[in-house]
N, C-alpha and C positions, 0 to 999 in steps of 0.2 A: 214673204220673208218675214213685213213686217208685220202679219199679222199672225205669223206662228208665235213670236218674239214675244206680243200682245199677251195670247194668246198663255205660255210660259208662266208672264210676268204676275198674270190675272189669278190662275191656278199655286203660284208660290205664295203670294197675296192671301188667301183663301187658308190655303196648310197654316200656314205662319199661324192667321187670327184662330182657325179652331184649335189648334196643338196648345196656345194662349189660356183659347176657353180652356180645353180639358182640364191646364197643370191649374189653375185658380179651381176650380171650382170639382177637381175630381182629385189632383192630388194633393192640392194645399188644402184641402177642406178639417182636416185633423191639426193643421197650426192655426188655423185660423180661429176653429173653431178653438182654440182652448183661449187665445185671445179674448175673445167673445165670452170664454167662463172667467178670464179673468175680470173684464173689467163688469161684470153680474158677481161674484163671489169675493167679497172682504174675507181674508187671511184675518186674522188677528194672535197674537201670541199671548197665552196666562202666565201672570206670574207666580212663584209658587209661593208657600206659604215655607219661611225660611225652618228646620225645624230647633227642634230644642236640644237645651246641654243642660245632661240632671247627676245626680250626686250618686255614688255606688248606688242608695236607700231611693230612689226614684225621684226626691227630692228638686226643685228647679232649679238652676245656677244663669241662667241664659233664654230667656221666652218673649217668645209676640206678644204686644200692648195694642187690643182691638182698638180702631179709632176706626175717620172717615177721613178720604179724603176728599176735594173740591173744583171744580175745573168751571170754568167759564166758555162760553161760546167761543168761537173761532173769530174770525178778520171778524172783528170789531176794534181794530187799531188806527182803522183809517178815520180824518177828522168827522166825517157821515156819522160816522157812529160812534165815535168817542165819547158823544155823552151818556149813550146807552153803556159802556163800561160802565166807563164814572157810576154810575145808577147803582150796576151791579153789587160794586166793589163796597162804597156807602153801605152797601143794606149786608152784605157780608157782617163788617165791621160792627154797625149799628149794632147787627145779633148776635155777633159772639163776644169772645172777653178776647182782652191782648192779639187784635191784631192790624200793624199798623198797612193804613191804603197806599203811602207813595212805597214799601215795598214792596205788596200786593202788585201797582199794577207796570212798577217794574222787572218784578215774574215774567210777566204778560206779555207784556212791549217785546221781550227779548225773544219768549218762549215759540207768539202766534205768526205763522208763516200765511199768504196768499193761498199757500198751493197744500193747505191740509185742514181736512174737513173731524179734526178731532177734536174732541175740549181741550183746554189750554189748562194745566195743572197750576196752580197757584199755591194753594196749599195743600203740602205733600202729607203731611199727617197733623189730625189734631183728633186730642182723646174725645172717644164715648160721650163721657159722660162730659162733654163741652159742649157736644152736636145735638145728642140724643133726645133733650128738649123742646129742641129747633128742627127736626127735622123737618115733621111736613110742610113746616114752614120754607126751607128752605127747596123741595125738594117740586113745591108743586112751581117752580120757579122757571120760566123756560131755557134761557140762560146760561141754569147753573145746573150742574152734573154732580152727586155724588154717588161714591168711590167707597167700599167699605175697601179698608189701610190696615197693616199694621207697622209694628216699630219693633227696635230692637231694645230690650228690657232688662239690669241686667238687679232681679230682688232683693239684692243684700250687699248693692253698688258696691263701694272697695273691695272688698272680701275676693280673695284670689284672684283681687285682679289683672297680675301674673302669668297667672294661668290661666283662666278664661279667655281676656283680652278681650276686642271689641270689634264692632262692624261701625262703620263708615261710611259718608258717602266716595259712592266712585268718580272717579275722576273720566277723563272722557279717554286715555288708553286701556283704565280698566275695562271702556263700553266696548273697546274696538277689539280688546283679548275677550271676555265673557260677556256672554247673550242673556248670559241671568241678573245679569249686573244690569246688565243696558234697563230692564225690562223693572227690576226690583229697587235698584237706585245705589242698590248698601251691598258691600263686599267686606270682608275677613279681614281684618287688616292686621291682627296682633294673637297669640296667644292658640289658642283650641279653634277661635271662630276662624284663625285663617289657614293654620294647617290642615284643618277639615273643611276646610271652605266648600268648597264642592260638595260634600255628601250631607250637610247642611241645608247652603242654597237648591241642592238637587232637582229636579229638570222641568226646563216649563212647558207649559200644555199649548193645548190651540184649538184655538173655534172660526169655524168656518163658516160664515152666513150668504144668503141672498140676502143681494141688494140691490136702488132706484139707482140713477144719475147718480143722486143725487144725494146719496150714500142715506136713504132710509132704510135699517133695514128689512126686508120682507119672512122669513125665516130661514132659523139655524137648520144649519147642515147634517153636519158633525163637529163633538166638541170631547178634544182628549186632555183627560185633567192633568194639572202638575202633577208631580212628587216629592216631596224631599222625606230628607232618615236625622231622625229623634240620637241621641247620642246619649252615652250615657257612661259616666267617671266611674275610678273607683278611686274618688276624693269621696270623701267622706262630713260629711256637713256639719256634721257635730262635733271635731275632730276638729276642722278647719276652723269651727269661729274659736274653739277653743286655746289653738295651737295663735292665734293675729292676737287674744289677749293677754298671751302672755309674753309676745315682742312687744305689746305697744310703750311705744315712747322709745322703742329700739330700731338702728338700721342693718338689717344685715341680713340674711337668708337661712329656712331651716325646712329640712324634707324628711318626711316621716313614709319608709319604702319595707314592703314586704322584699327581705331578703332573698323568700327563693325564687318569686318570679316574677320580680322587677316593678310588680302595684304599686304603686304613688296613690298614700289612704292620706296626705296632707303635706304639702308645701306651701310656702309662703317668701314672697320678698320686699323686703318689708326699708322707706312706707310704701304705702300702699297706696292708691289714687284710687278717686270715683267712674268707672267706666259709663257712666252715662250719663258726663260730660261730654263726650263725644260722637255720641251719636246721630246727634243733628250736629253738631259742630261744637267744639272749647272757643271758649271768646280769650282777645288775647290776651289778656289778665288773670285770667285760669293759667290758661299755656303759658305766660311769666314768673308763674306762682311756681312751678310745675317744674319750670325748666331753669331756675333760680336758684332752686335748694340742692342746699351740699351732702345732699343724703342724697338723695338722685333716683326719687319717687318710681320714675319713667323707666326706668334699668329695671331690666328682669335681671337682678342676680345671681339669679339657680342656672341662668344656661347662659347671661352677656356680665356675670361678675369675674373677671379675673384676680384672683390673689395670690401674692406666694404661699404655700399651703403651711408654712412654716412643719413644726413635727408631728405631723401625721401621717409627715411624707416619712415617718422612718422604718414602721414597718416593710413597706414596699425596698426602701435601701438594703434592711438587716439581708431581706430574702437576695438584694445583687449580691452581696456581703457572703454570703451560706452557699448563693451557684455559681459565685466565681472557683470553689475550695481550698483559694487562701486563707481566708477567714473562716472555723468550727465554731458550733454553741457552744465551745470552749475554751472560747480565745478570750486572752482580757484583755484590755487598756487601762495605764493608770489614767486617772481624771488629776488635774492639778490644776482646775479650772481656768484656763488659759493655754497655747498651743502654740508658737511659733512660725512660722513659715515665709521664708523671704523677708525679712524686717519685717512683718505683720503681724501682730498677734491678735489670734482667735481667742474670741472666750464664751467659755460655756456658762451659761443665765447663773449655777451654783457657782458664785466665787470662789469659796473656798474647796470647791473639785467636788466630788464624788468619791474619787480613792479607784483601786481594783475593781473593776467595772468589765463586766460581760453583755452581751447581746440582751437578754433578759431582761437586766439588770435598764442596759442602756433604755430598751425601751421606756419602760416602767418606771421610772426616774426624770426621763427625757433628756439622758446624757448626751449633750452634743462634743465633747471632744471626743467619746468613745468614735460617732462619726467621720472627727473629721480625719481621725491615725487612718480607721476601717476604708473611707472613700480616698483615701493618698496611694493608700494600698493596692485597692486593684485597680483602680482607676477610670473614670471616666465614661469611659468605653466598654465596659461593661454593666456602667449604672446604669445609665441611660434607657439602652433598651428592654434590661427590665420593667423600666416604672413606663416606659410605651406601653412593655403587655399589659401589665396589671389598668388601664386603663386613663393613664394621661397621656398628656397632649393631641389624643381624637377624641372624636363627641361621640357620645354616651349613646344618641339612639333614638334621646327621647320622644314624642312627638309635641316638640313646639318646632317655631319656625326660628329662623337666625340663631340656630345651636352657635357659641367659639370652639372653636382646639385649646385654644392656652398651648406653653410650652415646658419642651423636657431640653436646657438646654444640652450642647455639648458642642466636639470639635468642629463638626459638619453645620452645625443650625447655628454657632457661632460666624461660621467665614461666611458664610451664603448670607446672612443678616447684617454683619457690622463688617467682612470684610477685612476680619482680625485672626491674630493666632488664638489660640484658651491659653489659658495659669490654671495651675495646680491651687492658686485662691482659690480659682473657680469652683473647681471640682469641692472642695471644702462647704462652702457655701449651699450647692446643691443639697452637698447629703444632706443640709437639714432646711431642706424647702426653705429657699432663701434667693439672693440671687435675679438670676434673669426666668427663674422657675415662676408660671402662675398653670393656674388651676382653674377648675371652679364647683361654686359646691356640688354640681350635682355628679360631680366628677368624680369627686373623693366617696360619698356616699353609695357609688359602682361601683369604687376601689372596696371599702370596708365591705360591702354584700359579697366582693369575690375571698375577701378574706374570710369572712365569717364561715359562707357554706364552698369554698373549694370552685365554683362555677361562674362565671364570667355575664352576667343578666341584661336587661335590657330594658330601663326606666322608663316605663310610660304611665299614662290616664287613659289612654280608653279603656272601658272591661266589654263595652258591646257598642253593639251598632242595631239599633229594631228591635229590640230583643237577641239579634244574634252573640254571642259572645268572642272576641277575642285573643287569642290567648300567645303566646310571644316565647319564644324556647329559650336556654339557656347555652352553652358554650365551657367546654373545655380549652382551658390556654396557660395552663398554668403544666412546665414540664416535670418530670420523674421527681426534681431533688426539691423545686418548689412548696410540692405534693407534700413530700417526703416531713420538709421542714414550718410548715403551717402549722402543728399543734403546739411548736417555742414560740411564734411568734401569736397568736390566740394564749395564750399560758397569762405571756407577759402582757398583752392588753388584758391578761380580764385582775392582771393586779398592777393596774396603772387605776382602776377604782380597789378595789379591795384590799391590797397593801396599804399597811400604815403610811410607809415613802412615796407611793402614786402618786404621780403629778394630779390624779382627778378625786384621790379617795375623801378630799373633805368634804368635793362638791358634790358626790353623788349620794344621795335619799334616797332610795327608792322597793320599793317591795320583790320590782325580778332581778334578780340576776344578771349584769346585764359585765359587759368589758369595751373598752372605749380606748382613743390614744386625745388627751388636750394636741392643741398647739400653739403658738406665739408669731403670730408671721408681721415682722419690723415693715413701719409704712417711711422711718425715716434711718439712716444710719449712723450709726454709731463709730465718734470719731475717734480716734485712737487716742487724739489727749485726754480723754475720760479713763481715768481710770477704774471707776469706776462704775456698772451701768448706772441709772437715772430708774428710781421706782417709773413705773403709768401713769399711774395716776399725779408723778410729777410734774408727764410732758403735757403740751398745749392737747385739747379734748383730740384733732386730727392730727398729731405724730404721732399717735398713742396708737399700739400693736395693734393686727385683728386679731380678732379671739377664736381658733376652733375647736369643738366638743365634736369627734366622731364614734359612732358609739355600734353594738350592734346586740341582740338579745334575746329570749332566755342565751345563757349564756351556753349553757349546755345542749340545745333546739336549739339554735339560733334562727330568729324567722323573719324580726323588724332590725330595721338601720335607722338610728335618727341621726342628723348631723348637723349640729347647726356651726352658724358662723356670723358673728356677730361683730359688726365693723366698729373698731377702736375700743375696741372693746378689755383689751388689756391680758390675762392671761382667761387662755382657755377656762377650763376652771370652772376660775370664779363668776366668768360672765354668763354663762349657762349650762350650768350646770345644775343648780335647780327649773330648770326649762325641762332639760334633757327625765330630769326626776320625773316634772309632773308627768311628763306624757307621755312615760313608759307605765303611770303607774293610773294615766288614764285608759292607755289602752287597756291594761288587766282592767279595769272596770269593767269595758263598755264590750267585755269577752273579747277583743281580738289573738291573746296572751290566754293561756289554762299556766298559771304558775305551778 
């Protein structure tokens, strides 16, 4: 019996052993073979070169500047090897200009790891001109590694800065969420650079190399090249430079847009700022100067500037009046210069009043009193939905990040935001674009294009990606009644400029026949005790009204919208009439408009 048990145990032992040998040598062969390959094959991700941003004619607005990065051999941090590290750093400092040995050493010690065999990058970018004469000397040193590198460069510095945007160094969160950013070390932060970041940064490549146990390369097995896309914008560099010159020393925004398809030919938020300051990291002093500037150069006023629209909203309110059926094109109100409601006096801008006023005349001469009385008759509940349908309090859909929505106030809006009821007096001031009503310059441009063409378009800067054209459609959003009344609104806008009493008549001197609307948006309220309104030039600068002027042209066959808003500019026509006239004439000269 004992012998039998011993034989069974002996047999079981050898069976288990044989099974184990079979598993290790046969079944696990693929698994261990894969591990062996990983030990012998080095996989290296290849960073793509960021795509270029070009203007409509292919001129570069954002490109890569060629240069080099420099790395130092790893694992030189120990005391025994510290002398070698210092020697290499001193060599770099003595041969290349504007380098700080303490800064380089600090970077090395921070990035070096005993577990890495990769050279430690101590200089992310140094220009081609600074290195090329010393290249052979640098490349002969075993402890240094020179690699080709690129740096984002903006040839025109501050031009269209809020549109183009900038790239900056990627942070830890960026690198965790974006593998390409981890490779390149940079990511789009604002503007087109951010909105189309995935296209511009592209896809990483990969190289597989056979190496020794000491990470010495033996041969390249295969290689997948990285790729990225170039983007062409609808911006015209020549036109952009022209409007920037016209806006010199002014604060505000201007948009030149195709009214039919939404392509933006030029757009600026002023003052602008130098994009190149942000690529490698802006200094604290430079940042403070931008942050403390009362004219807010770092705010993209095209989509983030929220302003009362003032009188440019009167066409939209006019459509709401007609849509209600309670007001017709022939309805008139008598303007005496002010209107009293609930013990409060609501003034018209014209102290002596406009007399008997129809809708067309009210738009042409910007009569506030007409809209006070008309809005009181139909109520805010009939006005707010029409204004929203015309594009206010909605994103325009423009291809820029962080677009603000603004607000069209009403009963529900006020209750949700402030938990307070709506008052009739608020209906009156909303009807002339004041009070809680806030909009962006780009919303006003889109709204103007809708009035001009009858269709809602999507403002955009993109024209093509790698030569493939990008098209946006248009949307029919107007009601039958609104469409029927558009000709009246357009005639009124034409008379704003063509009629002797039009609010823009004195200020537009263009070869192009255009229609438009001026607007003056108050920054501070006028006390009830003031019997006579102060003139804009009598107010302190930052208390002066914002000046709007939105236009389209040619009048009979609308092609382009130009909307300008000058902060603290006073009267819209006076502040920007000359600028708008010159831009239309420039479009004519450049062949965009066929007179």
